[in-house]
All heavy atoms as a GROMACS GRO file, in nm:
protein
  616
    1MET      N    1   2.022  -1.497  -1.299
    1MET     CA    2   1.935  -1.496  -1.416
    1MET      C    3   1.801  -1.430  -1.385
    1MET      O    4   1.754  -1.348  -1.462
    1MET     CB    5   1.916  -1.639  -1.466
    1MET     CG    6   1.824  -1.652  -1.583
    1MET     SD    7   1.900  -1.578  -1.728
    1MET     CE    8   1.789  -1.626  -1.852
    2ILE      N    9   1.742  -1.465  -1.273
    2ILE     CA   10   1.612  -1.409  -1.236
    2ILE      C   11   1.623  -1.258  -1.216
    2ILE      O   12   1.536  -1.182  -1.258
    2ILE     CB   13   1.556  -1.479  -1.110
    2ILE    CG1   14   1.520  -1.623  -1.145
    2ILE    CG2   15   1.435  -1.406  -1.057
    2ILE    CD1   16   1.475  -1.707  -1.030
    3LYS      N   17   1.733  -1.213  -1.153
    3LYS     CA   18   1.753  -1.069  -1.131
    3LYS      C   19   1.755  -0.996  -1.265
    3LYS      O   20   1.694  -0.891  -1.279
    3LYS     CB   21   1.884  -1.046  -1.057
    3LYS     CG   22   1.908  -0.902  -1.021
    3LYS     CD   23   2.047  -0.877  -0.970
    3LYS     CE   24   2.069  -0.927  -0.832
    3LYS     NZ   25   2.199  -0.885  -0.775
    4TRP      N   26   1.823  -1.052  -1.365
    4TRP     CA   27   1.831  -0.989  -1.496
    4TRP      C   28   1.693  -0.978  -1.561
    4TRP      O   29   1.659  -0.876  -1.620
    4TRP     CB   30   1.924  -1.069  -1.587
    4TRP     CG   31   1.949  -1.001  -1.717
    4TRP    CD1   32   2.044  -0.907  -1.742
    4TRP    CD2   33   1.877  -1.019  -1.839
    4TRP    NE1   34   2.036  -0.865  -1.872
    4TRP    CE2   35   1.934  -0.932  -1.934
    4TRP    CE3   36   1.771  -1.099  -1.877
    4TRP    CZ2   37   1.887  -0.924  -2.064
    4TRP    CZ3   38   1.724  -1.091  -2.008
    4TRP    CH2   39   1.782  -1.005  -2.098
    5ILE      N   40   1.612  -1.082  -1.547
    5ILE     CA   41   1.477  -1.082  -1.606
    5ILE      C   42   1.391  -0.974  -1.541
    5ILE      O   43   1.321  -0.900  -1.610
    5ILE     CB   44   1.411  -1.222  -1.592
    5ILE    CG1   45   1.485  -1.322  -1.680
    5ILE    CG2   46   1.263  -1.217  -1.628
    5ILE    CD1   47   1.446  -1.466  -1.657
    6ILE      N   48   1.397  -0.964  -1.410
    6ILE     CA   49   1.318  -0.863  -1.339
    6ILE      C   50   1.361  -0.722  -1.381
    6ILE      O   51   1.278  -0.637  -1.410
    6ILE     CB   52   1.331  -0.882  -1.186
    6ILE    CG1   53   1.263  -1.012  -1.145
    6ILE    CG2   54   1.271  -0.763  -1.111
    6ILE    CD1   55   1.293  -1.055  -1.003
    7ILE      N   56   1.492  -0.699  -1.384
    7ILE     CA   57   1.542  -0.568  -1.422
    7ILE      C   58   1.504  -0.535  -1.566
    7ILE      O   59   1.463  -0.422  -1.597
    7ILE     CB   60   1.695  -0.560  -1.401
    7ILE    CG1   61   1.724  -0.561  -1.251
    7ILE    CG2   62   1.755  -0.439  -1.467
    7ILE    CD1   63   1.870  -0.572  -1.216
    8SER      N   64   1.513  -0.630  -1.655
    8SER     CA   65   1.476  -0.608  -1.795
    8SER      C   66   1.327  -0.574  -1.807
    8SER      O   67   1.289  -0.486  -1.885
    8SER     CB   68   1.509  -0.730  -1.879
    8SER     OG   69   1.647  -0.748  -1.885
    9ARG      N   70   1.244  -0.641  -1.731
    9ARG     CA   71   1.100  -0.612  -1.735
    9ARG      C   72   1.071  -0.471  -1.685
    9ARG      O   73   0.983  -0.403  -1.739
    9ARG     CB   74   1.024  -0.715  -1.652
    9ARG     CG   75   1.014  -0.848  -1.720
    9ARG     CD   76   0.934  -0.945  -1.641
    9ARG     NE   77   0.927  -1.074  -1.708
    9ARG     CZ   78   0.879  -1.183  -1.654
    9ARG    NH1   79   0.833  -1.181  -1.530
    9ARG    NH2   80   0.878  -1.296  -1.721
   10LEU      N   81   1.142  -0.428  -1.583
   10LEU     CA   82   1.124  -0.292  -1.533
   10LEU      C   83   1.159  -0.190  -1.642
   10LEU      O   84   1.090  -0.090  -1.660
   10LEU     CB   85   1.208  -0.268  -1.409
   10LEU     CG   86   1.159  -0.336  -1.282
   10LEU    CD1   87   1.264  -0.324  -1.171
   10LEU    CD2   88   1.026  -0.278  -1.236
   11ARG      N   89   1.270  -0.213  -1.714
   11ARG     CA   90   1.310  -0.122  -1.823
   11ARG      C   91   1.207  -0.122  -1.935
   11ARG      O   92   1.176  -0.016  -1.990
   11ARG     CB   93   1.448  -0.161  -1.878
   11ARG     CG   94   1.562  -0.121  -1.790
   11ARG     CD   95   1.577   0.030  -1.775
   11ARG     NE   96   1.602   0.093  -1.904
   11ARG     CZ   97   1.539   0.200  -1.949
   11ARG    NH1   98   1.448   0.259  -1.878
   11ARG    NH2   99   1.567   0.248  -2.067
   12ILE      N  100   1.152  -0.238  -1.968
   12ILE     CA  101   1.049  -0.246  -2.072
   12ILE      C  102   0.929  -0.161  -2.033
   12ILE      O  103   0.867  -0.097  -2.116
   12ILE     CB  104   1.008  -0.393  -2.097
   12ILE    CG1  105   1.121  -0.465  -2.170
   12ILE    CG2  106   0.879  -0.401  -2.177
   12ILE    CD1  107   1.104  -0.616  -2.177
   13LYS      N  108   0.899  -0.157  -1.904
   13LYS     CA  109   0.787  -0.076  -1.854
   13LYS      C  110   0.828   0.070  -1.830
   13LYS      O  111   0.757   0.146  -1.768
   13LYS     CB  112   0.730  -0.137  -1.727
   13LYS     CG  113   0.665  -0.272  -1.752
   13LYS     CD  114   0.606  -0.329  -1.626
   13LYS     CE  115   0.550  -0.466  -1.653
   13LYS     NZ  116   0.410  -0.464  -1.679
   14GLU      N  117   0.948   0.106  -1.881
   14GLU     CA  118   1.001   0.241  -1.880
   14GLU      C  119   1.040   0.294  -1.743
   14GLU      O  120   1.041   0.414  -1.719
   14GLU     CB  121   0.906   0.336  -1.953
   14GLU     CG  122   0.889   0.298  -2.098
   14GLU     CD  123   0.807   0.398  -2.177
   14GLU    OE1  124   0.784   0.510  -2.128
   14GLU    OE2  125   0.767   0.361  -2.288
   15PHE      N  126   1.075   0.205  -1.651
   15PHE     CA  127   1.134   0.247  -1.525
   15PHE      C  128   1.281   0.281  -1.551
   15PHE      O  129   1.350   0.210  -1.624
   15PHE     CB  130   1.128   0.135  -1.420
   15PHE     CG  131   0.994   0.119  -1.356
   15PHE    CD1  132   0.897   0.041  -1.415
   15PHE    CD2  133   0.966   0.181  -1.235
   15PHE    CE1  134   0.774   0.025  -1.356
   15PHE    CE2  135   0.843   0.165  -1.176
   15PHE     CZ  136   0.746   0.088  -1.237
   16ALA      N  137   1.327   0.389  -1.493
   16ALA     CA  138   1.468   0.425  -1.504
   16ALA      C  139   1.543   0.355  -1.391
   16ALA      O  140   1.500   0.357  -1.277
   16ALA     CB  141   1.485   0.576  -1.492
   17LEU      N  142   1.654   0.292  -1.425
   17LEU     CA  143   1.731   0.218  -1.327
   17LEU      C  144   1.868   0.281  -1.309
   17LEU      O  145   1.932   0.322  -1.404
   17LEU     CB  146   1.747   0.072  -1.372
   17LEU     CG  147   1.618  -0.004  -1.398
   17LEU    CD1  148   1.648  -0.139  -1.460
   17LEU    CD2  149   1.538  -0.019  -1.271
   18SER      N  150   1.913   0.287  -1.183
   18SER     CA  151   2.042   0.346  -1.150
   18SER      C  152   2.136   0.242  -1.094
   18SER      O  153   2.093   0.153  -1.022
   18SER     CB  154   2.025   0.456  -1.045
   18SER     OG  155   1.944   0.558  -1.092
   19ILE      N  156   2.263   0.257  -1.127
   19ILE     CA  157   2.365   0.177  -1.062
   19ILE      C  158   2.428   0.270  -0.958
   19ILE      O  159   2.480   0.376  -0.991
   19ILE     CB  160   2.468   0.119  -1.161
   19ILE    CG1  161   2.564   0.027  -1.089
   19ILE    CG2  162   2.538   0.224  -1.241
   19ILE    CD1  163   2.650  -0.059  -1.181
   20ASP      N  164   2.415   0.233  -0.832
   20ASP     CA  165   2.454   0.319  -0.721
   20ASP      C  166   2.596   0.286  -0.674
   20ASP      O  167   2.641   0.174  -0.686
   20ASP     CB  168   2.355   0.298  -0.606
   20ASP     CG  169   2.361   0.407  -0.502
   20ASP    OD1  170   2.412   0.517  -0.533
   20ASP    OD2  171   2.314   0.383  -0.390
   21ASP      N  172   2.663   0.387  -0.619
   21ASP     CA  173   2.798   0.372  -0.564
   21ASP      C  174   2.894   0.310  -0.666
   21ASP      O  175   2.973   0.222  -0.633
   21ASP     CB  176   2.798   0.291  -0.436
   21ASP     CG  177   2.719   0.358  -0.325
   21ASP    OD1  178   2.708   0.481  -0.328
   21ASP    OD2  179   2.669   0.289  -0.235
   22PHE      N  180   2.885   0.357  -0.790
   22PHE     CA  181   2.967   0.300  -0.896
   22PHE      C  182   3.115   0.310  -0.862
   22PHE      O  183   3.163   0.414  -0.818
   22PHE     CB  184   2.939   0.370  -1.029
   22PHE     CG  185   3.013   0.310  -1.144
   22PHE    CD1  186   2.976   0.187  -1.193
   22PHE    CD2  187   3.122   0.374  -1.200
   22PHE    CE1  188   3.044   0.129  -1.299
   22PHE    CE2  189   3.190   0.319  -1.305
   22PHE     CZ  190   3.151   0.196  -1.354
   23GLY      N  191   3.185   0.203  -0.884
   23GLY     CA  192   3.329   0.199  -0.860
   23GLY      C  193   3.368   0.133  -0.729
   23GLY      O  194   3.485   0.118  -0.700
   24THR      N  195   3.268   0.096  -0.649
   24THR     CA  196   3.298   0.032  -0.522
   24THR      C  197   3.217  -0.097  -0.509
   24THR      O  198   3.113  -0.112  -0.570
   24THR     CB  199   3.262   0.122  -0.402
   24THR    OG1  200   3.122   0.145  -0.403
   24THR    CG2  201   3.336   0.254  -0.408
   25GLY      N  202   3.266  -0.187  -0.428
   25GLY     CA  203   3.191  -0.308  -0.396
   25GLY      C  204   3.137  -0.382  -0.516
   25GLY      O  205   3.209  -0.415  -0.609
   26HIS      N  206   3.006  -0.401  -0.516
   26HIS     CA  207   2.941  -0.479  -0.622
   26HIS      C  208   2.901  -0.396  -0.743
   26HIS      O  209   2.859  -0.450  -0.843
   26HIS     CB  210   2.817  -0.549  -0.566
   26HIS     CG  211   2.849  -0.651  -0.462
   26HIS    ND1  212   2.910  -0.770  -0.493
   26HIS    CD2  213   2.832  -0.650  -0.329
   26HIS    CE1  214   2.928  -0.839  -0.382
   26HIS    NE2  215   2.882  -0.768  -0.280
   27SER      N  216   2.911  -0.264  -0.733
   27SER     CA  217   2.877  -0.177  -0.846
   27SER      C  218   3.000  -0.160  -0.933
   27SER      O  219   3.091  -0.085  -0.901
   27SER     CB  220   2.831  -0.040  -0.796
   27SER     OG  221   2.716  -0.052  -0.718
   28ASN      N  222   3.003  -0.231  -1.044
   28ASN     CA  223   3.123  -0.229  -1.125
   28ASN      C  224   3.090  -0.238  -1.274
   28ASN      O  225   2.974  -0.242  -1.313
   28ASN     CB  226   3.216  -0.343  -1.082
   28ASN     CG  227   3.149  -0.478  -1.091
   28ASN    OD1  228   3.075  -0.506  -1.184
   28ASN    ND2  229   3.174  -0.563  -0.993
   29ILE      N  230   3.193  -0.241  -1.354
   29ILE     CA  231   3.177  -0.245  -1.500
   29ILE      C  232   3.100  -0.370  -1.544
   29ILE      O  233   3.018  -0.363  -1.636
   29ILE     CB  234   3.316  -0.242  -1.570
   29ILE    CG1  235   3.391  -0.117  -1.533
   29ILE    CG2  236   3.303  -0.260  -1.719
   29ILE    CD1  237   3.372   0.000  -1.623
   30GLU      N  238   3.122  -0.481  -1.478
   30GLU     CA  239   3.052  -0.604  -1.516
   30GLU      C  240   2.902  -0.586  -1.502
   30GLU      O  241   2.826  -0.621  -1.591
   30GLU     CB  242   3.098  -0.721  -1.429
   30GLU     CG  243   3.029  -0.851  -1.466
   30GLU     CD  244   3.069  -0.966  -1.376
   30GLU    OE1  245   3.153  -0.947  -1.286
   30GLU    OE2  246   3.013  -1.075  -1.395
   31GLN      N  247   2.857  -0.530  -1.390
   31GLN     CA  248   2.714  -0.505  -1.373
   31GLN      C  249   2.662  -0.407  -1.477
   31GLN      O  250   2.553  -0.424  -1.530
   31GLN     CB  251   2.686  -0.446  -1.235
   31GLN     CG  252   2.668  -0.548  -1.127
   31GLN     CD  253   2.611  -0.483  -1.003
   31GLN    OE1  254   2.642  -0.369  -0.970
   31GLN    NE2  255   2.525  -0.555  -0.936
   32LEU      N  256   2.742  -0.306  -1.505
   32LEU     CA  257   2.702  -0.206  -1.603
   32LEU      C  258   2.681  -0.268  -1.740
   32LEU      O  259   2.591  -0.229  -1.814
   32LEU     CB  260   2.810  -0.097  -1.609
   32LEU     CG  261   2.776   0.032  -1.680
   32LEU    CD1  262   2.656   0.098  -1.617
   32LEU    CD2  263   2.896   0.123  -1.675
   33SER      N  264   2.760  -0.367  -1.773
   33SER     CA  265   2.747  -0.431  -1.904
   33SER      C  266   2.635  -0.536  -1.907
   33SER      O  267   2.587  -0.569  -2.014
   33SER     CB  268   2.879  -0.497  -1.943
   33SER     OG  269   2.907  -0.607  -1.859
   34ARG      N  270   2.592  -0.584  -1.792
   34ARG     CA  271   2.491  -0.690  -1.788
   34ARG      C  272   2.348  -0.639  -1.776
   34ARG      O  273   2.254  -0.707  -1.818
   34ARG     CB  274   2.518  -0.782  -1.670
   34ARG     CG  275   2.648  -0.858  -1.683
   34ARG     CD  276   2.681  -0.929  -1.557
   34ARG     NE  277   2.626  -1.063  -1.561
   34ARG     CZ  278   2.614  -1.140  -1.454
   34ARG    NH1  279   2.650  -1.096  -1.336
   34ARG    NH2  280   2.565  -1.261  -1.465
   35PHE      N  281   2.330  -0.520  -1.717
   35PHE     CA  282   2.196  -0.472  -1.689
   35PHE      C  283   2.169  -0.340  -1.759
   35PHE      O  284   2.260  -0.259  -1.777
   35PHE     CB  285   2.177  -0.456  -1.537
   35PHE     CG  286   2.193  -0.584  -1.462
   35PHE    CD1  287   2.305  -0.605  -1.383
   35PHE    CD2  288   2.098  -0.684  -1.470
   35PHE    CE1  289   2.321  -0.724  -1.313
   35PHE    CE2  290   2.113  -0.803  -1.400
   35PHE     CZ  291   2.225  -0.823  -1.322
   36PRO      N  292   2.044  -0.314  -1.794
   36PRO     CA  293   2.009  -0.193  -1.871
   36PRO      C  294   1.990  -0.068  -1.784
   36PRO      O  295   1.880  -0.016  -1.769
   36PRO     CB  296   1.877  -0.235  -1.939
   36PRO     CG  297   1.814  -0.328  -1.841
   36PRO     CD  298   1.929  -0.404  -1.779
   37PHE      N  299   2.096  -0.020  -1.724
   37PHE     CA  300   2.087   0.098  -1.638
   37PHE      C  301   2.072   0.225  -1.721
   37PHE      O  302   2.117   0.232  -1.835
   37PHE     CB  303   2.212   0.110  -1.549
   37PHE     CG  304   2.222   0.002  -1.447
   37PHE    CD1  305   2.315  -0.099  -1.459
   37PHE    CD2  306   2.139   0.002  -1.336
   37PHE    CE1  307   2.325  -0.199  -1.364
   37PHE    CE2  308   2.148  -0.097  -1.241
   37PHE     CZ  309   2.241  -0.198  -1.254
   38CYS      N  310   2.011   0.327  -1.660
   38CYS     CA  311   1.993   0.457  -1.724
   38CYS      C  312   2.076   0.564  -1.657
   38CYS      O  313   2.098   0.670  -1.714
   38CYS     CB  314   1.847   0.500  -1.713
   38CYS     SG  315   1.733   0.385  -1.786
   39GLU      N  316   2.118   0.538  -1.533
   39GLU     CA  317   2.186   0.639  -1.454
   39GLU      C  318   2.304   0.577  -1.381
   39GLU      O  319   2.295   0.467  -1.328
   39GLU     CB  320   2.087   0.697  -1.354
   39GLU     CG  321   2.141   0.809  -1.269
   39GLU     CD  322   2.033   0.865  -1.179
   39GLU    OE1  323   1.993   0.795  -1.083
   39GLU    OE2  324   1.988   0.978  -1.205
   40LEU      N  325   2.412   0.652  -1.378
   40LEU     CA  326   2.535   0.609  -1.312
   40LEU      C  327   2.559   0.703  -1.194
   40LEU      O  328   2.569   0.824  -1.213
   40LEU     CB  329   2.651   0.618  -1.411
   40LEU     CG  330   2.789   0.577  -1.365
   40LEU    CD1  331   2.793   0.427  -1.341
   40LEU    CD2  332   2.891   0.616  -1.469
   41LYS      N  333   2.562   0.648  -1.074
   41LYS     CA  334   2.586   0.728  -0.954
   41LYS      C  335   2.727   0.699  -0.904
   41LYS      O  336   2.758   0.588  -0.864
   41LYS     CB  337   2.484   0.695  -0.845
   41LYS     CG  338   2.343   0.734  -0.881
   41LYS     CD  339   2.250   0.702  -0.767
   41LYS     CE  340   2.108   0.745  -0.799
   41LYS     NZ  341   2.018   0.714  -0.688
   42ILE      N  342   2.811   0.803  -0.908
   42ILE     CA  343   2.949   0.788  -0.863
   42ILE      C  344   2.952   0.786  -0.711
   42ILE      O  345   2.886   0.867  -0.646
   42ILE     CB  346   3.036   0.904  -0.914
   42ILE    CG1  347   3.033   0.910  -1.066
   42ILE    CG2  348   3.179   0.890  -0.865
   42ILE    CD1  349   3.101   1.032  -1.121
   43ASP      N  350   3.031   0.699  -0.655
   43ASP     CA  351   3.041   0.688  -0.510
   43ASP      C  352   3.094   0.816  -0.448
   43ASP      O  353   3.184   0.882  -0.503
   43ASP     CB  354   3.133   0.571  -0.473
   43ASP     CG  355   3.133   0.546  -0.324
   43ASP    OD1  356   3.028   0.503  -0.273
   43ASP    OD2  357   3.236   0.570  -0.259
   44ARG      N  358   3.040   0.851  -0.335
   44ARG     CA  359   3.077   0.973  -0.263
   44ARG      C  360   3.226   0.982  -0.232
   44ARG      O  361   3.285   1.089  -0.233
   44ARG     CB  362   2.998   0.980  -0.133
   44ARG     CG  363   3.031   1.101  -0.048
   44ARG     CD  364   2.952   1.100   0.078
   44ARG     NE  365   2.811   1.092   0.042
   44ARG     CZ  366   2.712   1.135   0.118
   44ARG    NH1  367   2.738   1.186   0.235
   44ARG    NH2  368   2.588   1.124   0.079
   45SER      N  369   3.288   0.869  -0.207
   45SER     CA  370   3.430   0.869  -0.171
   45SER      C  371   3.517   0.927  -0.282
   45SER      O  372   3.621   0.988  -0.254
   45SER     CB  373   3.477   0.728  -0.136
   45SER     OG  374   3.468   0.642  -0.247
   46PHE      N  375   3.476   0.914  -0.407
   46PHE     CA  376   3.552   0.971  -0.518
   46PHE      C  377   3.529   1.122  -0.529
   46PHE      O  378   3.619   1.197  -0.562
   46PHE     CB  379   3.516   0.905  -0.650
   46PHE     CG  380   3.545   0.758  -0.654
   46PHE    CD1  381   3.445   0.667  -0.680
   46PHE    CD2  382   3.672   0.711  -0.629
   46PHE    CE1  383   3.472   0.532  -0.683
   46PHE    CE2  384   3.699   0.575  -0.632
   46PHE     CZ  385   3.599   0.486  -0.659
   47VAL      N  386   3.406   1.164  -0.501
   47VAL     CA  387   3.369   1.303  -0.517
   47VAL      C  388   3.427   1.391  -0.405
   47VAL      O  389   3.479   1.499  -0.431
   47VAL     CB  390   3.216   1.319  -0.523
   47VAL    CG1  391   3.176   1.465  -0.535
   47VAL    CG2  392   3.159   1.238  -0.639
   48GLN      N  393   3.420   1.342  -0.283
   48GLN     CA  394   3.465   1.423  -0.170
   48GLN      C  395   3.612   1.464  -0.179
   48GLN      O  396   3.646   1.576  -0.146
   48GLN     CB  397   3.441   1.348  -0.038
   48GLN     CG  398   3.297   1.348   0.003
   48GLN     CD  399   3.274   1.275   0.133
   48GLN    OE1  400   3.348   1.184   0.169
   48GLN    NE2  401   3.170   1.314   0.204
   49GLY      N  402   3.697   1.376  -0.222
   49GLY     CA  403   3.839   1.407  -0.227
   49GLY      C  404   3.888   1.457  -0.360
   49GLY      O  405   4.008   1.480  -0.378
   50ALA      N  406   3.800   1.478  -0.455
   50ALA     CA  407   3.841   1.509  -0.592
   50ALA      C  408   3.917   1.640  -0.605
   50ALA      O  409   4.004   1.652  -0.691
   50ALA     CB  410   3.720   1.509  -0.684
   51ARG      N  411   3.888   1.734  -0.522
   51ARG     CA  412   3.953   1.863  -0.535
   51ARG      C  413   4.105   1.854  -0.515
   51ARG      O  414   4.182   1.921  -0.582
   51ARG     CB  415   3.894   1.960  -0.435
   51ARG     CG  416   3.950   2.097  -0.446
   51ARG     CD  417   3.881   2.190  -0.351
   51ARG     NE  418   3.862   2.316  -0.418
   51ARG     CZ  419   3.799   2.417  -0.367
   51ARG    NH1  420   3.744   2.407  -0.249
   51ARG    NH2  421   3.788   2.529  -0.433
   52ASN      N  422   4.147   1.768  -0.423
   52ASN     CA  423   4.288   1.759  -0.389
   52ASN      C  424   4.353   1.625  -0.425
   52ASN      O  425   4.470   1.604  -0.394
   52ASN     CB  426   4.307   1.784  -0.239
   52ASN     CG  427   4.257   1.920  -0.197
   52ASN    OD1  428   4.283   2.018  -0.264
   52ASN    ND2  429   4.184   1.924  -0.088
   53ASP      N  430   4.276   1.538  -0.488
   53ASP     CA  431   4.327   1.404  -0.516
   53ASP      C  432   4.319   1.374  -0.665
   53ASP      O  433   4.210   1.360  -0.721
   53ASP     CB  434   4.247   1.302  -0.435
   53ASP     CG  435   4.296   1.159  -0.454
   53ASP    OD1  436   4.411   1.139  -0.496
   53ASP    OD2  437   4.217   1.067  -0.424
   54ARG      N  438   4.434   1.363  -0.727
   54ARG     CA  439   4.440   1.339  -0.872
   54ARG      C  440   4.372   1.208  -0.910
   54ARG      O  441   4.304   1.200  -1.013
   54ARG     CB  442   4.586   1.340  -0.916
   54ARG     CG  443   4.602   1.323  -1.065
   54ARG     CD  444   4.748   1.341  -1.106
   54ARG     NE  445   4.760   1.318  -1.247
   54ARG     CZ  446   4.838   1.226  -1.300
   54ARG    NH1  447   4.913   1.151  -1.223
   54ARG    NH2  448   4.844   1.211  -1.430
   55LEU      N  449   4.391   1.103  -0.831
   55LEU     CA  450   4.330   0.973  -0.862
   55LEU      C  451   4.177   0.983  -0.862
   55LEU      O  452   4.111   0.933  -0.954
   55LEU     CB  453   4.376   0.867  -0.762
   55LEU     CG  454   4.317   0.728  -0.780
   55LEU    CD1  455   4.352   0.671  -0.917
   55LEU    CD2  456   4.365   0.635  -0.670
   56SER      N  457   4.121   1.050  -0.763
   56SER     CA  458   3.974   1.066  -0.758
   56SER      C  459   3.924   1.144  -0.878
   56SER      O  460   3.821   1.110  -0.938
   56SER     CB  461   3.932   1.138  -0.629
   56SER     OG  462   3.955   1.056  -0.518
   57ARG      N  463   3.995   1.251  -0.917
   57ARG     CA  464   3.956   1.329  -1.035
   57ARG      C  465   3.962   1.244  -1.161
   57ARG      O  466   3.874   1.254  -1.247
   57ARG     CB  467   4.045   1.452  -1.050
   57ARG     CG  468   4.008   1.566  -0.961
   57ARG     CD  469   4.075   1.697  -1.004
   57ARG     NE  470   4.218   1.685  -1.029
   57ARG     CZ  471   4.313   1.697  -0.936
   57ARG    NH1  472   4.282   1.720  -0.812
   57ARG    NH2  473   4.440   1.686  -0.969
   58THR      N  474   4.063   1.162  -1.171
   58THR     CA  475   4.077   1.075  -1.289
   58THR      C  476   3.962   0.975  -1.295
   58THR      O  477   3.906   0.950  -1.403
   58THR     CB  478   4.212   1.001  -1.285
   58THR    OG1  479   4.317   1.098  -1.282
   58THR    CG2  480   4.229   0.912  -1.406
   59ILE      N  481   3.925   0.920  -1.183
   59ILE     CA  482   3.813   0.825  -1.177
   59ILE      C  483   3.683   0.895  -1.216
   59ILE      O  484   3.602   0.840  -1.293
   59ILE     CB  485   3.803   0.760  -1.038
   59ILE    CG1  486   3.922   0.667  -1.016
   59ILE    CG2  487   3.670   0.687  -1.020
   59ILE    CD1  488   3.940   0.619  -0.874
   60ILE      N  489   3.664   1.016  -1.167
   60ILE     CA  490   3.543   1.092  -1.203
   60ILE      C  491   3.543   1.122  -1.353
   60ILE      O  492   3.441   1.105  -1.420
   60ILE     CB  493   3.532   1.220  -1.120
   60ILE    CG1  494   3.502   1.184  -0.974
   60ILE    CG2  495   3.425   1.313  -1.176
   60ILE    CD1  496   3.510   1.300  -0.879
   61ASP      N  497   3.656   1.168  -1.405
   61ASP     CA  498   3.665   1.198  -1.549
   61ASP      C  499   3.632   1.075  -1.634
   61ASP      O  500   3.560   1.084  -1.734
   61ASP     CB  501   3.804   1.249  -1.586
   61ASP     CG  502   3.833   1.388  -1.531
   61ASP    OD1  503   3.737   1.458  -1.491
   61ASP    OD2  504   3.951   1.426  -1.528
   62ALA      N  505   3.684   0.961  -1.594
   62ALA     CA  506   3.657   0.836  -1.667
   62ALA      C  507   3.510   0.798  -1.657
   62ALA      O  508   3.450   0.752  -1.755
   62ALA     CB  509   3.745   0.724  -1.614
   63SER      N  510   3.451   0.820  -1.541
   63SER     CA  511   3.308   0.789  -1.523
   63SER      C  512   3.221   0.881  -1.606
   63SER      O  513   3.120   0.838  -1.663
   63SER     CB  514   3.271   0.802  -1.375
   63SER     OG  515   3.342   0.708  -1.298
   64VAL      N  516   3.259   1.008  -1.616
   64VAL     CA  517   3.185   1.104  -1.700
   64VAL      C  518   3.189   1.058  -1.845
   64VAL      O  519   3.086   1.055  -1.914
   64VAL     CB  520   3.243   1.246  -1.685
   64VAL    CG1  521   3.188   1.339  -1.793
   64VAL    CG2  522   3.215   1.301  -1.546
   65LEU      N  523   3.306   1.023  -1.893
   65LEU     CA  524   3.321   0.977  -2.031
   65LEU      C  525   3.239   0.850  -2.055
   65LEU      O  526   3.169   0.838  -2.156
   65LEU     CB  527   3.468   0.952  -2.063
   65LEU     CG  528   3.500   0.906  -2.204
   65LEU    CD1  529   3.452   1.008  -2.306
   65LEU    CD2  530   3.648   0.880  -2.218
   66LEU      N  531   3.246   0.757  -1.961
   66LEU     CA  532   3.170   0.632  -1.973
   66LEU      C  533   3.020   0.660  -1.980
   66LEU      O  534   2.950   0.605  -2.065
   66LEU     CB  535   3.203   0.541  -1.853
   66LEU     CG  536   3.138   0.405  -1.849
   66LEU    CD1  537   3.183   0.320  -1.967
   66LEU    CD2  538   3.173   0.336  -1.718
   67ALA      N  539   2.970   0.745  -1.892
   67ALA     CA  540   2.827   0.778  -1.892
   67ALA      C  541   2.786   0.842  -2.024
   67ALA      O  542   2.681   0.810  -2.079
   67ALA     CB  543   2.795   0.869  -1.774
   68ARG      N  544   2.868   0.933  -2.074
   68ARG     CA  545   2.837   0.998  -2.202
   68ARG      C  546   2.830   0.897  -2.316
   68ARG      O  547   2.740   0.899  -2.398
   68ARG     CB  548   2.941   1.104  -2.235
   68ARG     CG  549   2.924   1.231  -2.160
   68ARG     CD  550   3.026   1.333  -2.204
   68ARG     NE  551   3.017   1.451  -2.121
   68ARG     CZ  552   3.115   1.537  -2.103
   68ARG    NH1  553   3.231   1.518  -2.162
   68ARG    NH2  554   3.099   1.641  -2.024
   69GLU      N  555   2.930   0.811  -2.321
   69GLU     CA  556   2.936   0.712  -2.429
   69GLU      C  557   2.820   0.613  -2.424
   69GLU      O  558   2.776   0.564  -2.526
   69GLU     CB  559   3.069   0.636  -2.424
   69GLU     CG  560   3.189   0.719  -2.464
   69GLU     CD  561   3.183   0.764  -2.610
   69GLU    OE1  562   3.144   0.682  -2.696
   69GLU    OE2  563   3.218   0.880  -2.636
   70LEU      N  564   2.771   0.586  -2.304
   70LEU     CA  565   2.659   0.492  -2.287
   70LEU      C  566   2.525   0.564  -2.282
   70LEU      O  567   2.421   0.502  -2.259
   70LEU     CB  568   2.679   0.409  -2.160
   70LEU     CG  569   2.801   0.317  -2.161
   70LEU    CD1  570   2.816   0.248  -2.026
   70LEU    CD2  571   2.789   0.214  -2.273
   71ASP      N  572   2.527   0.695  -2.305
   71ASP     CA  573   2.406   0.778  -2.304
   71ASP      C  574   2.328   0.762  -2.173
   71ASP      O  575   2.208   0.736  -2.173
   71ASP     CB  576   2.318   0.744  -2.424
   71ASP     CG  577   2.215   0.852  -2.452
   71ASP    OD1  578   2.241   0.969  -2.417
   71ASP    OD2  579   2.108   0.819  -2.507
   72MET      N  580   2.400   0.776  -2.063
   72MET     CA  581   2.341   0.762  -1.930
   72MET      C  582   2.349   0.895  -1.855
   72MET      O  583   2.437   0.977  -1.883
   72MET     CB  584   2.418   0.657  -1.849
   72MET     CG  585   2.415   0.519  -1.909
   72MET     SD  586   2.524   0.407  -1.817
   72MET     CE  587   2.432   0.388  -1.666
   73GLN      N  588   2.258   0.915  -1.763
   73GLN     CA  589   2.267   1.028  -1.671
   73GLN      C  590   2.378   0.997  -1.572
   73GLN      O  591   2.404   0.883  -1.540
   73GLN     CB  592   2.135   1.046  -1.595
   73GLN     CG  593   2.019   1.085  -1.683
   73GLN     CD  594   2.036   1.225  -1.738
   73GLN    OE1  595   2.076   1.317  -1.668
   73GLN    NE2  596   2.006   1.240  -1.866
   74LEU      N  597   2.440   1.103  -1.521
   74LEU     CA  598   2.548   1.086  -1.423
   74LEU      C  599   2.513   1.167  -1.299
   74LEU      O  600   2.475   1.284  -1.309
   74LEU     CB  601   2.680   1.133  -1.481
   74LEU     CG  602   2.802   1.118  -1.393
   74LEU    CD1  603   2.835   0.971  -1.372
   74LEU    CD2  604   2.920   1.192  -1.451
   75VAL      N  605   2.525   1.104  -1.182
   75VAL     CA  606   2.496   1.170  -1.055
   75VAL      C  607   2.619   1.153  -0.967
   75VAL      O  608   2.677   1.046  -0.958
   75VAL     CB  609   2.373   1.107  -0.986
   75VAL    CG1  610   2.349   1.170  -0.850
   75VAL    CG2  611   2.251   1.119  -1.074
   76ALA      N  612   2.657   1.263  -0.902
   76ALA     CA  613   2.770   1.257  -0.811
   76ALA      C  614   2.727   1.300  -0.672
   76ALA      O  615   2.640   1.382  -0.657
   76ALA     CB  616   2.883   1.348  -0.860
   0.00000   0.00000   0.00000
């Protein structure tokens, strides 16, 4: 609860917040829905293998769509 209050106050003061390494560990959809992030950073592991790995490309495509729909910046 305290983490949410601090993050919300930062957004009110117009700080841009990023969710880092999205898709791995603790960076997930649940966090994305709970906190007011402005930027979505895709984990490097998805980007590095994307050229030859269909699953990685699909994950990136889904992340791009998600970022667009949520009006967020996307960083890879």
